[in-house]
KEPAPA-465606 format. One line per 3 residues: number of its first residue (from 1); for each residue x, y, z of N, C-alpha, C. Coordinates in steps of 0.1 Angstrom, whole numbers, plus 5000, padded with zeros to 4 digits. Layout:
BEGIN
NUM) X/Y/Z/X/Y/Z/X/Y/Z  ...
***
This chain:
BEGIN
1) 4918/4897/4682/4918/4888/4694/4926/4894/4705  4920/4893/4718/4927/4899/4729/4939/4891/4733  4948/4898/4741/4960/4892/4745/4957/4880/4754
4) 4946/4881/4762/4942/4870/4771/4940/4857/4762  4932/4859/4752/4928/4847/4744/4939/4841/4736  4948/4850/4731/4960/4845/4724/4969/4836/4733
7) 4972/4842/4744/4981/4835/4753/4974/4822/4759  4961/4824/4762/4954/4812/4767/4954/4800/4757  4953/4803/4744/4953/4792/4734/4966/4786/4733
10) 4977/4794/4734/4990/4789/4733/4995/4781/4745  4990/4785/4756/4995/4779/4769/4984/4772/4776  4975/4766/4769/4963/4759/4775/4967/4749/4785
13) 4978/4741/4784/4981/4731/4795/4983/4737/4808  4988/4750/4809/4990/4756/4822/4977/4760/4828  4967/4762/4821/4954/4768/4826/4943/4758/4828
16) 4945/4746/4824/4934/4736/4824/4928/4734/4838  4937/4733/4848/4932/4730/4862/4924/4742/4867  4928/4754/4865/4921/4766/4869/4908/4768/4862
19) 4907/4765/4850/4895/4766/4842/4884/4756/4846  4889/4744/4851/4879/4734/4854/4875/4735/4869  4880/4744/4877/4877/4744/4891/4865/4753/4894
22) 4859/4752/4906/4848/4760/4910/4850/4764/4925  4842/4773/4929/4843/4778/4943/4829/4783/4948  4828/4785/4961/4816/4791/4967/4820/4802/4976
25) 4812/4812/4977/4814/4823/4987/4801/4825/4994  4802/4829/5007/4814/4828/5015/4819/4814/5017  4831/4812/5020/4837/4799/5022/4849/4796/5014
28) 4854/4806/5006/4865/4804/4998/4878/4803/5006  4878/4810/5018/4890/4810/5027/4887/4800/5038  4898/4792/5041/4897/4782/5052/4910/4782/5060
31) 4910/4775/5071/4922/4774/5079/4934/4768/5072  4931/4759/5062/4942/4752/5055/4944/4758/5041  4939/4770/5039/4940/4776/5025/4955/4779/5022
34) 4958/4776/5009/4971/4781/5004/4967/4792/4994  4973/4804/4997/4969/4816/4991/4980/4823/4983  4978/4826/4970/4988/4833/4963/4984/4847/4961
37) 4992/4856/4967/4989/4871/4966/4998/4877/4955  4992/4882/4945/5000/4887/4933/5000/4902/4934  5012/4908/4935/5015/4922/4936/5017/4927/4922
40) 5009/4937/4917/5010/4942/4904/5021/4952/4902  5027/4956/4913/5038/4966/4912/5033/4980/4916  5020/4982/4918/5014/4995/4923/5013/4994/4938
43) 5020/5002/4945/5020/5002/4960/5007/5005/4966  5000/5015/4960/4987/5018/4966/4977/5006/4965  4977/5000/4953/4968/4989/4952/4971/4977/4962
46) 4983/4975/4964/4987/4965/4975/4982/4970/4988  4984/4982/4991/4980/4988/5004/4965/4986/5006  4957/4989/4995/4943/4988/4996/4938/4974/4998
49) 4946/4964/4995/4942/4950/4997/4947/4944/5011  4955/4952/5018/4960/4947/5031/4949/4944/5040  4937/4952/5040/4926/4948/5050/4921/4934/5048
52) 4921/4929/5036/4916/4915/5033/4927/4906/5038  4940/4908/5035/4950/4899/5039/4951/4898/5055  4950/4909/5062/4951/4908/5076/4939/4902/5082
55) 4927/4904/5076/4915/4897/5081/4916/4882/5079  4921/4878/5068/4923/4863/5066/4933/4858/5076  4944/4864/5079/4954/4859/5088/4948/4858/5102
58) 4940/4868/5106/4935/4868/5120/4924/4857/5121  4915/4856/5111/4905/4846/5111/4910/4832/5109  4920/4830/5100/4925/4817/5097/4941/4817/5098
61) 4946/4817/5111/4960/4818/5113/4968/4806/5107  4961/4795/5104/4968/4784/5098/4970/4785/5083  4963/4795/5076/4964/4796/5062/4979/4801/5058
64) 4983/4797/5046/4996/4800/5041/4995/4810/5030  5002/4821/5031/5002/4831/5020/5016/4832/5014  5016/4831/5000/5028/4833/4993/5026/4846/4984
67) 5036/4853/4982/5036/4865/4974/5044/4864/4961  5038/4868/4950/5045/4870/4937/5046/4885/4936  5058/4890/4936/5059/4904/4937/5072/4909/4930
70) 5072/4922/4927/5085/4928/4921/5095/4931/4933  5107/4931/4929/5118/4932/4940/5116/4945/4948  5112/4956/4942/5111/4968/4949/5102/4968/4961
73) 5092/4959/4961/5083/4958/4973/5087/4948/4983  5097/4940/4980/5101/4930/4990/5105/4936/5004  5112/4947/5004/5116/4953/5017/5105/4956/5026
76) 5093/4958/5021/5081/4961/5028/5072/4949/5031  5072/4940/5022/5063/4928/5023/5070/4918/5033  5083/4915/5031/5089/4905/5039/5088/4907/5054
79) 5090/4919/5059/5089/4921/5074/5075/4923/5079  5065/4922/5070/5051/4924/5074/5045/4913/5082  5051/4901/5082/5046/4890/5089/5035/4882/5081
82) 5032/4887/5069/5021/4880/5062/5026/4869/5053  5038/4870/5047/5043/4861/5037/5050/4849/5042  5046/4837/5038/5054/4825/5040/5066/4825/5031
85) 5063/4828/5018/5073/4828/5008/5071/4840/4998  5082/4846/4994/5081/4857/4984/5088/4852/4971  5081/4852/4960/5086/4849/4947/5088/4862/4940
88) 5101/4865/4937/5104/4878/4930/5103/4876/4915  5096/4886/4909/5096/4886/4894/5102/4899/4889  5107/4899/4877/5111/4911/4870/5102/4913/4858
91) 5101/4925/4853/5092/4928/4842/5094/4920/4830  5107/4916/4827/5110/4908/4815/5104/4894/4816  5101/4889/4828/5096/4876/4830/5081/4876/4827
94) 5075/4887/4825/5060/4888/4822/5058/4888/4807  5068/4887/4799/5067/4886/4785/5063/4872/4781  5051/4870/4776/5046/4856/4773/5053/4849/4762
97) 5061/4856/4755/5069/4850/4744/5083/4846/4748  5086/4847/4761/5099/4843/4766/5097/4830/4774  5108/4822/4774/5107/4809/4782/5105/4812/4797
100) 5110/4824/4802/5109/4827/4816/5094/4828/4821  5085/4832/4812/5071/4833/4815/5065/4819/4818  5068/4810/4809/5062/4796/4811/5069/4789/4823
103) 5082/4793/4825/5088/4787/4837/5081/4792/4850  5078/4805/4850/5071/4810/4862/5057/4804/4864  5050/4802/4853/5037/4796/4854/5038/4782/4859
106) 5048/4775/4854/5050/4761/4859/5053/4760/4874  5061/4770/4879/5064/4770/4893/5051/4773/4901  5043/4783/4896/5031/4786/4904/5021/4774/4903
109) 5020/4767/4892/5011/4756/4891/5015/4745/4901  5028/4744/4905/5032/4734/4915/5029/4738/4929  5024/4750/4931/5022/4755/4945/5009/4750/4952
112) 5000/4743/4944/4988/4737/4950/4980/4748/4957  4978/4759/4950/4970/4770/4957/4955/4768/4956  4949/4773/4966/4934/4773/4966/4928/4786/4962
115) 4936/4797/4965/4931/4811/4963/4942/4818/4956  4939/4826/4946/4948/4836/4940/4942/4850/4940  4949/4859/4945/4944/4873/4946/4953/4882/4938
118) 4948/4887/4927/4955/4897/4919/4951/4911/4925  4960/4917/4932/4957/4928/4941/4958/4941/4932  4949/4943/4923/4949/4954/4914/4935/4958/4911
121) 4933/4971/4908/4920/4976/4904/4920/4979/4889  4932/4977/4883/4933/4979/4868/4936/4966/4862  4932/4964/4849/4935/4951/4842/4950/4948/4842
124) 4954/4936/4846/4968/4931/4845/4968/4918/4838  4966/4917/4825/4964/4905/4818/4974/4894/4821  4987/4897/4821/4997/4886/4823/4997/4881/4837
127) 4995/4890/4847/4994/4885/4861/4981/4878/4864  4971/4882/4857/4958/4874/4858/4960/4860/4853  4967/4859/4842/4970/4845/4837/4979/4837/4846
130) 4987/4844/4854/4995/4837/4864/4986/4832/4875  4975/4839/4878/4965/4835/4888/4959/4822/4883  4955/4822/4870/4948/4811/4864/4958/4799/4864
133) 4970/4801/4861/4980/4790/4860/4983/4784/4874  4980/4792/4884/4983/4786/4898/4973/4775/4901  4962/4773/4894/4953/4762/4896/4943/4765/4907
136) 4943/4778/4913/4935/4781/4924/4920/4781/4920  4911/4775/4928/4897/4775/4926/4891/4789/4926  4895/4797/4935/4890/4811/4937/4900/4821/4932
139) 4897/4829/4922/4907/4838/4916/4900/4852/4916  4905/4860/4925/4900/4874/4927/4908/4884/4918  4902/4894/4913/4910/4904/4905/4901/4915/4900
142) 4907/4923/4891/4899/4935/4886/4889/4930/4876  4879/4939/4874/4868/4936/4865/4871/4943/4851  4870/4935/4841/4871/4941/4827/4866/4930/4817
145) 4864/4934/4805/4858/4925/4795/4865/4912/4793  4878/4911/4795/4885/4899/4792/4890/4892/4805  4884/4896/4816/4888/4890/4829/4886/4875/4830
148) 4875/4870/4825/4872/4856/4825/4879/4849/4814  4885/4837/4816/4884/4828/4828/4895/4830/4838  4904/4840/4835/4915/4841/4845/4910/4845/4859
151) 4900/4854/4859/4894/4859/4871/4880/4854/4872  4876/4848/4883/4862/4844/4885/4855/4850/4896  4862/4860/4903/4855/4868/4913/4860/4882/4910
154) 4852/4890/4903/4857/4904/4899/4852/4915/4909  4861/4924/4911/4858/4936/4919/4852/4946/4910  4838/4947/4910/4831/4956/4900/4827/4969/4907
157) 4824/4979/4898/4818/4991/4903/4803/4989/4908  4798/4998/4915/4784/4997/4919/4774/4998/4907  4762/4995/4910/4752/4995/4899/4751/5008/4892
160) 4753/5019/4900/4753/5032/4894/4766/5037/4888  4776/5028/4888/4789/5031/4883/4798/5037/4893  4793/5040/4904/4801/5047/4915/4811/5037/4921
163) 4823/5040/4922/4833/5031/4928/4837/5036/4942  4837/5049/4945/4842/5054/4957/4857/5053/4959  4862/5057/4971/4876/5056/4974/4881/5042/4972
166) 4892/5041/4965/4897/5027/4963/4901/5020/4976  4905/5028/4986/4908/5021/4999/4896/5016/5006  4884/5019/5002/4872/5014/5009/4865/5002/5001
169) 4869/4999/4989/4862/4990/4981/4861/4976/4987  4871/4971/4993/4871/4958/4999/4861/4957/5011  4859/4968/5017/4849/4968/5028/4835/4965/5023
172) 4832/4970/5011/4819/4967/5005/4818/4952/5001  4830/4946/4997/4830/4932/4992/4831/4923/5004  4834/4928/5016/4837/4919/5027/4827/4908/5030
175) 4814/4912/5030/4804/4901/5033/4804/4890/5023  4807/4893/5010/4807/4882/5000/4819/4873/5003  4829/4878/5009/4841/4870/5012/4841/4863/5026
178) 4830/4866/5033/4829/4859/5046/4834/4867/5058  4836/4880/5056/4841/4889/5067/4831/4901/5069  4832/4906/5081/4824/4918/5084/4833/4930/5080
181) 4826/4941/5076/4834/4952/5072/4843/4957/5083  4839/4956/5095/4848/4961/5106/4860/4953/5108  4861/4941/5102/4873/4933/5103/4884/4938/5093
184) 4880/4947/5084/4889/4952/5074/4897/4964/5080  4909/4961/5085/4918/4971/5092/4927/4976/5081  4927/4989/5079/4935/4995/5068/4949/4996/5070
187) 4954/4995/5083/4968/4998/5086/4977/4987/5081  4988/4991/5075/4999/4982/5071/5005/4976/5084  5007/4962/5084/5013/4956/5096/5028/4958/5097
190) 5032/4969/5103/5046/4972/5104/5052/4964/5116  5065/4960/5114/5071/4952/5125/5074/4961/5137  5069/4957/5149/5069/4966/5161/5083/4968/5166
193) 5092/4959/5164/5106/4962/5168/5112/4973/5160  5109/4973/5147/5114/4984/5138/5107/4997/5141  5094/4997/5145/5087/5009/5149/5094/5015/5161
196) 5097/5007/5171/5103/5012/5183/5117/5018/5180  5125/5011/5172/5138/5017/5168/5137/5030/5161  5127/5031/5152/5126/5044/5145/5120/5055/5154
199) 5112/5052/5164/5107/5061/5173/5118/5067/5181  5127/5058/5185/5139/5063/5193/5148/5071/5185  5150/5068/5172/5158/5076/5163/5153/5090/5161
202) 5139/5091/5159/5133/5103/5157/5134/5112/5170  5133/5106/5181/5134/5113/5194/5148/5118/5196  5158/5110/5192/5172/5114/5193/5175/5126/5184
205) 5170/5126/5172/5174/5136/5162/5164/5148/5163  5153/5147/5170/5144/5158/5172/5139/5158/5187  5149/5161/5196/5146/5160/5210/5136/5169/5216
208) 5133/5180/5209/5123/5190/5214/5109/5185/5211  5102/5181/5221/5088/5175/5219/5078/5185/5214  5081/5198/5215/5072/5208/5210/5073/5210/5195
211) 5083/5204/5189/5084/5205/5174/5075/5194/5167  5067/5198/5158/5060/5188/5150/5070/5182/5139  5068/5170/5136/5076/5164/5125/5066/5163/5113
214) 5069/5171/5102/5061/5172/5091/5067/5165/5079  5061/5155/5073/5066/5148/5061/5060/5155/5049  5069/5157/5039/5064/5164/5027/5069/5155/5015
217) 5060/5151/5006/5064/5143/4995/5064/5151/4982  5075/5152/4975/5076/5160/4963/5073/5151/4950  5070/5138/4953/5069/5128/4942/5057/5130/4932
220) 5058/5123/4922/5047/5123/4911/5035/5115/4916  5023/5121/4915/5011/5115/4919/5006/5104/4911  4995/5097/4915/4989/5086/4908/4984/5089/4894
223) 4981/5101/4892/4976/5105/4878/4987/5113/4870  4999/5112/4875/5010/5118/4867/5013/5132/4870  5006/5138/4880/5009/5152/4884/5019/5153/4895
226) 5028/5164/4894/5037/5167/4904/5038/5182/4906  5043/5186/4918/5044/5200/4920/5058/5205/4917  5059/5218/4912/5071/5224/4910/5078/5225/4924
229) 5091/5222/4924/5098/5222/4937/5099/5236/4943  5098/5247/4934/5098/5260/4939/5085/5263/4947  5074/5257/4942/5061/5259/4950/5061/5252/4963
232) 5067/5240/4963/5068/5232/4975/5077/5239/4985  5088/5245/4980/5097/5252/4989/5090/5264/4995  5082/5271/4987/5074/5282/4993/5064/5277/5003
235) 5058/5266/5001/5048/5261/5011/5056/5258/5024  5067/5251/5023/5075/5248/5035/5079/5261/5043  5083/5271/5036/5087/5283/5042/5075/5289/5050
238) 5063/5288/5044/5051/5293/5051/5048/5285/5063  5050/5272/5062/5047/5263/5074/5057/5266/5085  5070/5267/5082/5080/5269/5092/5079/5282/5099
241) 5072/5292/5092/5071/5305/5098/5059/5305/5108  5050/5296/5107/5038/5296/5115/5037/5284/5125  5046/5274/5123/5045/5262/5132/5059/5259/5137
244) 5059/5253/5149/5071/5248/5155/5073/5235/5150  5082/5233/5140/5083/5221/5133/5096/5218/5126  5098/5206/5123/5109/5201/5114/5103/5195/5102
247) 5108/5197/5090/5103/5191/5078/5112/5180/5073  5105/5169/5069/5113/5158/5064/5108/5153/5050  5116/5154/5040/5111/5149/5027/5110/5134/5028
250) 5098/5129/5024/5095/5115/5025/5087/5111/5013  5091/5100/5007/5084/5095/4995/5091/5082/4990  5087/5078/4978/5092/5065/4972/5107/5066/4970
253) 5115/5057/4976/5130/5058/4974/5134/5057/4960  5125/5051/4951/5129/5051/4937/5129/5065/4930  5123/5074/4937/5124/5088/4932/5134/5096/4940
256) 5145/5090/4943/5155/5095/4952/5161/5108/4947  5163/5109/4933/5169/5122/4928/5160/5134/4931  5147/5132/4929/5138/5144/4932/5137/5147/4947
259) 5137/5136/4955/5137/5138/4969/5150/5146/4974  5161/5142/4968/5174/5149/4972/5174/5164/4967  5169/5166/4955/5168/5180/4950/5159/5189/4959
262) 5148/5183/4964/5139/5190/4972/5146/5193/4986  5153/5183/4991/5159/5184/5004/5170/5195/5004  5177/5197/4994/5187/5207/4993/5181/5221/4994
265) 5168/5222/4991/5162/5235/4992/5157/5239/5006  5157/5229/5015/5152/5231/5029/5162/5233/5039  5158/5240/5050/5168/5242/5061/5163/5236/5074
268) 5151/5230/5075/5146/5225/5087/5145/5210/5087  5154/5203/5080/5154/5189/5079/5163/5183/5090  5157/5174/5099/5165/5167/5109/5175/5158/5102
271) 5188/5159/5106/5198/5151/5100/5200/5137/5107  5205/5128/5100/5208/5115/5106/5198/5104/5105  5186/5107/5100/5175/5097/5099/5176/5090/5086
274) 5178/5077/5087/5180/5068/5075/5167/5067/5067  5169/5070/5054/5158/5069/5044/5162/5062/5031  5168/5051/5033/5174/5044/5021/5164/5034/5015
277) 5156/5027/5023/5147/5017/5018/5132/5021/5020  5124/5014/5013/5110/5016/5014/5105/5014/5028  5109/5004/5035/5105/5002/5049/5109/5014/5058
280) 5121/5019/5056/5126/5030/5064/5117/5042/5062  5113/5044/5049/5105/5056/5046/5091/5054/5053  5085/5043/5052/5072/5041/5058/5073/5041/5074
283) 5083/5036/5079/5085/5037/5094/5086/5052/5098  5094/5060/5091/5094/5074/5094/5081/5081/5092  5073/5077/5082/5060/5082/5080/5051/5079/5092
286) 5053/5068/5098/5045/5064/5109/5048/5073/5122  5059/5080/5121/5063/5089/5132/5059/5103/5130  5054/5106/5118/5051/5120/5115/5038/5125/5123
289) 5038/5138/5126/5027/5145/5132/5017/5150/5121  5023/5151/5109/5015/5157/5098/5022/5152/5085  5014/5149/5074/5020/5146/5061/5013/5154/5051
292) 5021/5160/5042/5016/5168/5031/5021/5163/5018  5013/5160/5008/5017/5156/4995/5006/5157/4985  5010/5154/4972/5000/5152/4962/4993/5138/4964
295) 4987/5134/4953/4980/5121/4953/4990/5110/4951  4999/5107/4961/5010/5097/4960/5007/5085/4968  5015/5074/4966/5013/5062/4974/5015/5065/4988
298) 5024/5074/4992/5027/5077/5006/5015/5085/5012  5008/5093/5004/4996/5099/5010/4986/5089/5015  4984/5079/5006/4974/5069/5010/4979/5060/5022
301) 4992/5058/5023/4998/5051/5034/4995/5059/5047  4997/5073/5046/4995/5081/5058/4980/5080/5062  4971/5080/5052/4957/5079/5056/4954/5065/5062
304) 4960/5054/5057/4958/5041/5063/4964/5040/5077  4975/5047/5079/4981/5046/5093/4975/5055/5103  4966/5064/5098/4959/5073/5107/4968/5086/5110
307) 4978/5088/5102/4986/5100/5103/4978/5112/5097  4978/5124/5104/4971/5135/5099/4977/5139/5085  4969/5139/5075/4973/5141/5061/4966/5151/5053
310) 4973/5159/5046/4968/5169/5037/4971/5165/5023  4961/5163/5014/4964/5159/5000/4961/5171/4991  4971/5175/4983/4970/5186/4974/4968/5180/4960
313) 4955/5180/4956/4951/5172/4945/4948/5182/4933  4951/5177/4921/4948/5184/4909/4935/5180/4903  4932/5185/4891/4919/5182/4884/4918/5168/4880
316) 4929/5161/4877/4928/5147/4872/4927/5137/4884  4929/5142/4896/4927/5133/4908/4913/5131/4911  4906/5121/4906/4892/5119/4908/4888/5114/4921
319) 4875/5112/4923/4869/5108/4936/4874/5095/4941  4879/5086/4932/4883/5073/4936/4896/5074/4944  4903/5086/4944/4915/5088/4952/4912/5096/4965
322) 4900/5101/4967/4897/5109/4978/4892/5101/4990  4899/5101/5001/4895/5093/5013/4885/5100/5021  4872/5097/5018/4861/5104/5025/4859/5097/5039
325) 4852/5105/5048/4849/5100/5061/4860/5097/5070  4871/5104/5068/4883/5103/5077/4887/5116/5083  4884/5118/5096/4887/5131/5101/4902/5136/5101
328) 4911/5126/5099/4925/5130/5099/4930/5132/5085  4922/5132/5075/4926/5134/5062/4917/5144/5055  4924/5153/5047/4916/5163/5040/4923/5166/5027
331) 4915/5168/5016/4921/5171/5003/4918/5185/4999  4928/5192/4994/4927/5206/4990/4928/5206/4975  4918/5210/4967/4919/5211/4953/4929/5223/4949
334) 4938/5220/4939/4947/5231/4935/4947/5232/4920  4951/5243/4915/4953/5245/4901/4968/5245/4897  4971/5238/4886/4985/5237/4882/4992/5250/4881
337) 5003/5252/4887/5011/5264/4886/5008/5274/4897  4997/5272/4904/4994/5281/4915/4999/5277/4928  5002/5286/4937/5007/5283/4950/4995/5280/4959
340) 4997/5272/4969/4986/5269/4979/4983/5280/4988  4971/5284/4989/4967/5295/4998/4970/5290/5013  4978/5298/5019/4983/5294/5033/4972/5294/5043
343) 4962/5303/5042/4951/5303/5051/4943/5290/5050  4940/5286/5037/4933/5273/5035/4941/5261/5040  4954/5262/5038/4962/5251/5043/4962/5250/5058
346) 4964/5262/5065/4964/5262/5079/4951/5257/5085  4940/5261/5079/4927/5256/5084/4926/5241/5083  4931/5235/5072/4930/5221/5070/4939/5214/5080
349) 4951/5220/5083/4960/5214/5093/4954/5214/5106  4948/5225/5110/4941/5226/5123/4930/5215/5124  4923/5212/5113/4913/5202/5114/4918/5188/5115
352) 4928/5184/5107/4933/5171/5107/4941/5168/5120  4948/5178/5125/4956/5176/5138/4948/5178/5150  4935/5181/5148/4926/5184/5160/4932/5196/5168
355) 4937/5206/5162/4942/5217/5169/4956/5216/5174  4963/5205/5172/4976/5203/5177/4987/5208/5168  4986/5220/5164/4996/5226/5155/5008/5232/5162
358) 5008/5233/5175/5020/5238/5182/5022/5232/5195  5015/5220/5197/5017/5213/5210/5027/5202/5208  5029/5194/5219/5039/5183/5218/5036/5174/5207
361) 5046/5168/5201/5045/5159/5190/5039/5146/5194  5035/5138/5185/5029/5125/5188/5039/5114/5187  5051/5117/5185/5062/5106/5185/5061/5100/5199
364) 5060/5086/5199/5058/5079/5212/5071/5073/5216  5072/5072/5229/5084/5064/5235/5082/5049/5232  5092/5042/5234/5091/5027/5233/5080/5021/5242
367) 5080/5026/5254/5070/5021/5264/5055/5024/5259  5054/5036/5253/5040/5040/5248/5036/5032/5237  5046/5029/5228/5043/5020/5216/5039/5006/5220
370) 5046/5001/5230/5043/4987/5235/5029/4987/5241  5026/4998/5249/5012/4999/5255/5002/5000/5244  5004/5007/5234/4995/5009/5223/4993/4996/5216
373) 5004/4988/5214/5003/4975/5207/4995/4966/5215  4996/4966/5228/4989/4957/5237/4974/4960/5237  4971/4974/5236/4957/4978/5235/4951/4974/5222
376) 4958/4975/5211/4953/4970/5198/4951/4955/5198  4960/4948/5205/4958/4933/5205/4946/4930/5213  4943/4937/5223/4931/4934/5231/4918/4937/5223
379) 4920/4947/5214/4908/4950/5205/4907/4942/5193  4917/4932/5191/4917/4924/5179/4923/4931/5167  4931/4941/5170/4936/4950/5160/4951/4951/5160
382) 4958/4940/5165/4972/4941/5166/4979/4938/5153  4992/4941/5152/4999/4938/5140/4999/4923/5138  4999/4918/5126/4998/4904/5123/5011/4897/5127
385) 5010/4886/5134/5022/4879/5138/5022/4866/5130  5034/4861/5128/5036/4848/5121/5047/4840/5127  5046/4827/5126/5057/4819/5131/5067/4816/5120
388) 5079/4814/5123/5089/4811/5112/5093/4823/5105  5101/4821/5094/5106/4832/5086/5101/4831/5072  5101/4843/5066/5097/4844/5052/5109/4840/5043
391) 5106/4832/5034/5117/4828/5024/5115/4837/5012  5126/4841/5006/5125/4849/4993/5131/4841/4982  5124/4839/4972/5128/4832/4960/5127/4840/4948
394) 5133/4836/4937/5131/4843/4924/5124/4834/4915  5115/4840/4907/5107/4833/4897/5117/4827/4887  5115/4815/4882/5124/4808/4873/5127/4818/4861
397) 5140/4818/4857/5143/4827/4846/5147/4841/4849  5146/4844/4863/5150/4857/4867/5165/4859/4868  5170/4867/4859/5185/4868/4858/5190/4880/4865
***
């Protein structure tokens, strides 16, 4: 018997309301909707669902979004302007045999949610049961054999089994959810005051506008592959010999040890730029003229933000991770243990930067950023704004 069925039978009282509810699409989202957004702990999966969340907020500004999320993502979610409330969970609370799990389900059941979104493309049995316990009529999540009844709107592969780039899947589902594909904006809604501050910091520590700021991520990719630091150091030496640039190690702060080891091998790192939190890392990424990495979360953030990006992908990095149809992103297949061919790399850089390999950087002044934000707003593409403050709570039993 599957874990879903065992837990469902033991905790039936928590799930009764969700199992008895129904929904219609389009029409699941309304101005007065209460929405529970469930973060599975995978940063790329959350990023790939941002287009839906921002579309909901723009179409239905009166809707209320709460997030159930791990603590490591709170520094990025809280200032996004999307969340009314953030409920923090720890991995131990997802153990169905502990009282903390039932306490969390009870709290979610009291939220009177209309919609629950499990923002994952992989099965997440315990978080899917949290969606069911919320009592929401409409419960979106990954497709698998045990998804029902926890999930009643599954994100499935196409009829031919083709799934395409994960970052584009919600665009295909948009009409069923009541949105046009063009409403699905991939960019993460960064707080503009923080963007301005980071732009000023970058300009202060890299005053030469002819220098490109190149972010390099030494982290482990989505399929478990990482590059030898010696090979990355060789790549950086090649870049700095051919480009007017500064190189900045950028990646998940939780991989700080590897980032620090990589940085000690470099000589072109601008000093003084804070990179302690996840938000600071993403803000710095938004100021890069070029980003180079394996198949990491930050590579997909660069793609979503429109930063020129080069992905160095191994054999295990399948088509679902390749961002097709994006002129500012290119993937170079590599073989484990081999160095990247510099001519191939430079050709890719020339393409994604549109020839701007030795011209002035794209770091904008505060005035330029404000002008760009106003232009985005006029196009209906501005960062999401919200009134009031986001409250942060801990799921019951979180010690």
